[in-house]
C-alpha positions as CSV (number, residue, x, y, z in Angstrom):
1,M,-4.1,12.7,16.2
2,Y,-3.0,9.4,14.6
3,D,-0.1,8.3,17.2
4,I,0.8,5.1,14.9
5,I,1.0,5.2,11.0
6,I,1.1,1.7,9.2
7,F,2.4,1.9,5.6
8,D,2.0,-0.3,2.7
9,F,5.2,-0.8,0.5
10,D,4.7,-1.0,-2.9
11,G,3.1,1.7,-4.9
12,T,2.6,3.9,-1.8
13,L,6.2,4.5,-0.3
14,V,7.5,3.4,-3.4
15,D,7.2,3.8,-7.5
16,S,7.6,-0.2,-8.2
17,D,6.0,-0.1,-11.8
18,R,9.6,-0.5,-13.6
19,V,9.7,-3.4,-11.4
20,I,6.5,-4.9,-11.6
21,D,6.8,-4.8,-15.5
22,Q,10.4,-6.8,-15.6
23,L,8.2,-9.4,-13.2
24,M,5.5,-9.8,-15.8
25,E,7.8,-10.4,-18.6
26,H,9.3,-13.0,-16.8
27,F,6.0,-14.8,-15.6
28,V,3.7,-14.3,-18.3
29,D,5.3,-17.3,-20.5
30,R,5.8,-19.5,-17.1
31,Y,2.3,-19.2,-16.2
32,Q,0.7,-18.7,-19.4
33,M,-0.4,-15.7,-18.6
34,Q,-2.2,-13.2,-21.2
35,P,0.5,-10.6,-22.2
36,M,0.3,-7.2,-21.9
37,D,1.2,-4.1,-23.3
38,R,2.0,-0.9,-20.9
39,Q,-1.8,0.4,-21.7
40,S,-3.3,-2.9,-21.2
41,F,-1.2,-2.8,-17.8
42,D,-2.4,0.4,-16.7
43,E,-6.1,-0.7,-17.6
44,L,-5.9,-3.0,-14.8
45,K,-5.3,-0.3,-12.3
46,S,-8.9,0.2,-12.5
47,L,-10.1,-2.8,-11.6
48,P,-10.7,-4.9,-8.2
49,L,-8.2,-7.3,-7.4
50,R,-10.2,-10.8,-8.8
51,E,-10.8,-8.9,-11.8
52,K,-7.4,-8.2,-12.5
53,I,-6.4,-11.4,-12.0
54,R,-9.1,-12.8,-14.2
55,K,-7.8,-10.4,-17.2
56,T,-4.3,-11.7,-16.6
57,G,-5.3,-15.2,-17.7
58,L,-4.2,-16.8,-14.4
59,P,-6.1,-19.6,-12.9
60,L,-7.0,-18.4,-9.1
61,Y,-5.2,-21.7,-7.9
62,K,-2.1,-20.7,-9.3
63,L,-1.7,-17.5,-7.7
64,P,-0.4,-18.3,-4.0
65,R,2.7,-20.1,-6.0
66,L,2.9,-17.5,-7.9
67,V,3.0,-14.6,-5.2
68,K,5.7,-16.6,-3.7
69,E,7.9,-16.9,-6.5
70,V,7.5,-12.9,-7.6
71,K,8.5,-11.8,-4.1
72,Q,11.6,-14.2,-4.3
73,S,12.3,-12.7,-7.7
74,Y,11.6,-9.4,-6.8
75,A,14.8,-9.3,-4.6
76,N,16.8,-9.4,-7.9
77,H,14.7,-5.7,-9.2
78,I,15.5,-4.1,-5.6
79,D,17.5,-1.4,-7.6
80,L,14.8,-0.6,-9.8
81,L,12.6,1.1,-6.9
82,E,12.6,4.8,-6.1
83,L,10.8,6.3,-3.6
84,V,7.6,8.7,-4.0
85,P,8.8,12.3,-4.4
86,G,7.9,13.3,-0.9
87,I,7.6,10.5,0.9
88,E,10.9,10.4,2.4
89,N,10.9,13.8,4.0
90,L,7.1,12.9,5.6
91,I,8.9,9.7,6.9
92,K,11.2,11.7,8.7
93,D,8.9,14.5,10.0
94,L,6.9,12.1,11.5
95,A,9.7,10.4,13.1
96,G,10.9,13.8,14.4
97,Q,7.4,13.8,16.3
98,S,7.9,10.7,18.1
99,K,5.1,8.9,15.6
100,R,5.1,5.4,15.8
101,L,6.1,3.9,11.9
102,F,5.1,0.7,10.4
103,I,4.7,-1.1,7.2
104,L,2.7,-3.7,6.5
105,S,2.5,-5.2,2.6
106,S,1.8,-8.1,0.4
107,N,5.7,-8.0,-0.6
108,A,8.3,-10.0,1.7
109,S,9.6,-8.2,4.7
110,D,13.0,-8.8,3.3
111,N,12.8,-7.1,0.3
112,I,11.6,-4.3,2.2
113,V,14.0,-4.2,4.8
114,R,16.6,-4.2,1.8
115,F,15.4,-1.6,0.2
116,L,15.5,0.5,3.9
117,K,19.0,-0.4,4.4
118,H,20.2,0.6,0.9
119,H,18.4,3.7,1.4
120,E,19.8,4.4,5.0
121,I,15.9,4.8,6.4
122,D,15.9,3.7,9.5
123,Q,12.8,5.5,11.1
124,F,10.6,2.2,11.2
125,E,9.4,0.6,14.0
126,A,8.9,-2.8,12.4
127,V,8.3,-4.2,8.7
128,Y,5.5,-7.1,8.2
129,S,4.6,-9.1,5.3
130,A,0.5,-9.7,5.0
131,P,0.4,-13.7,4.9
132,D,-2.7,-13.7,2.8
133,L,-2.9,-11.3,-0.4
134,M,-6.3,-11.9,-0.2
135,R,-7.5,-10.7,3.4
136,K,-4.5,-8.2,4.3
137,D,-6.6,-7.6,7.5
138,K,-5.3,-10.6,9.0
139,G,-1.9,-8.9,9.1
140,I,-3.3,-5.8,10.7
141,R,-4.7,-7.7,13.0
142,Q,-1.6,-9.3,14.1
143,L,0.5,-6.4,13.9
144,L,-2.0,-4.5,16.6
145,K,-2.6,-7.4,18.8
146,K,1.4,-8.1,19.1
147,H,2.6,-4.3,19.3
148,Q,-1.0,-3.8,21.5
149,L,-1.2,-0.4,19.6
150,N,-4.7,1.0,20.1
151,A,-6.8,1.0,16.6
152,K,-8.1,4.2,17.5
153,K,-5.1,6.1,17.3
154,V,-4.1,3.8,14.2
155,I,-4.2,4.8,10.1
156,Y,-3.1,3.4,7.2
157,I,-2.0,4.6,4.5
158,G,-2.2,2.2,1.2
159,D,-2.9,2.5,-2.5
160,E,-5.7,-0.2,-3.4
161,L,-9.0,-1.3,-2.9
162,R,-8.2,-4.4,-1.1
163,D,-6.0,-2.0,1.3
164,I,-9.7,-0.4,2.3
165,A,-11.5,-3.2,2.4
166,A,-9.1,-4.7,5.3
167,C,-8.8,-1.4,7.3
168,Q,-13.0,-1.3,7.0
169,K,-13.1,-5.3,8.5
170,I,-11.0,-4.0,11.9
171,P,-12.0,-1.1,11.7
172,I,-8.8,1.3,11.7
173,D,-9.0,4.8,9.3
174,I,-6.8,4.5,6.2
175,A,-5.9,7.1,3.8
176,A,-5.8,5.4,0.2
177,V,-3.3,7.1,-2.1
178,T,-3.8,7.8,-5.8
179,W,-0.4,7.6,-7.5
180,G,-0.2,3.8,-6.6
181,H,-1.5,0.4,-8.5
182,D,-5.0,1.4,-8.3
183,T,-6.8,4.1,-10.0
184,K,-8.7,7.4,-8.0
185,N,-11.8,6.4,-9.7
186,L,-11.8,2.5,-8.0
187,L,-10.5,3.8,-4.6
188,Q,-13.8,6.0,-4.3
189,T,-15.7,3.6,-4.8
190,G,-14.4,1.7,-1.6
191,N,-15.0,4.7,0.0
192,P,-11.7,5.6,2.0
193,N,-11.8,8.0,5.1
194,Y,-9.1,10.1,3.2
195,L,-8.2,10.0,-0.5
196,I,-4.9,11.5,-0.8
197,S,-3.4,13.0,-4.4
198,R,-0.3,14.3,-3.1
199,P,1.9,13.0,0.0
200,D,2.2,16.6,1.3
201,E,-2.1,16.3,1.6
202,L,-1.0,13.5,4.3
203,Y,0.8,16.0,6.5
204,H,-2.5,17.7,7.0
205,I,-4.4,14.6,7.6
206,L,-1.4,12.8,10.1
207,N,-1.0,16.3,12.3
208,S,-4.7,17.2,12.6
209,A,-5.4,18.1,16.0
210,Q,-8.9,16.2,15.6
211,N,-9.3,12.5,15.4
212,H,-11.0,10.5,12.5
213,Q,-14.7,11.3,14.3
214,D,-14.5,14.6,12.6
215,T,-16.5,13.2,9.8
216,A,-16.7,16.6,8.2
217,F,-12.9,17.2,7.9
218,S,-12.7,13.7,6.6
219,L,-15.6,14.2,3.7
220,N,-13.8,17.8,2.8
221,M,-9.7,16.0,2.4
222,S,-11.9,13.4,0.1
223,S,-13.6,16.2,-1.5
224,K,-10.7,18.2,-2.1
225,A,-8.7,15.2,-3.7
226,S,-11.5,14.4,-6.1
227,H,-11.3,17.7,-7.9
């Protein structure tokens, strides 16, 4: 059974597409990026992170500065964020079972805390920002070490291929959700432990009496989500 759950934020706990639309409009001209309509933006969801960046026309050396500015501007758009339907009940249920809940995201922790306070969500033990967009595993390792967590009891919930890669480097288990920033087909290429298409499916995983060593259960859940 998983006693510790680490959640991603954007695309996992919240629907941030509207915020991203606003930010893209602002930064396209500033960074001379490729203008994109909604269809073009949605097509990016089928591409790994580095290919996404190339499609926008942003030179990689400008990425750290852009990420910093996006995090700062994000705070002005918090009111556009909405919790993914079903997530709030899931969080309350897990907290009621004395699960330890964390958030680790590429977003700024201040932005996340502001959103949580606005929605009166206080079930998370701590919120962290991953220091490196390309190496989220570093942030996860730091969280595990700081809180002295047993990796075998931990599962990460994320929505991107890079989340899967980060968890596999540690390793810890990951449930990849299909309602976020990467498509189901792209997530499947990363071979996550679980592939989830609805928040209620997380109940079955997080409350399972057996650990992730039960390979058959893992494969069955992934197969179910793909049909």
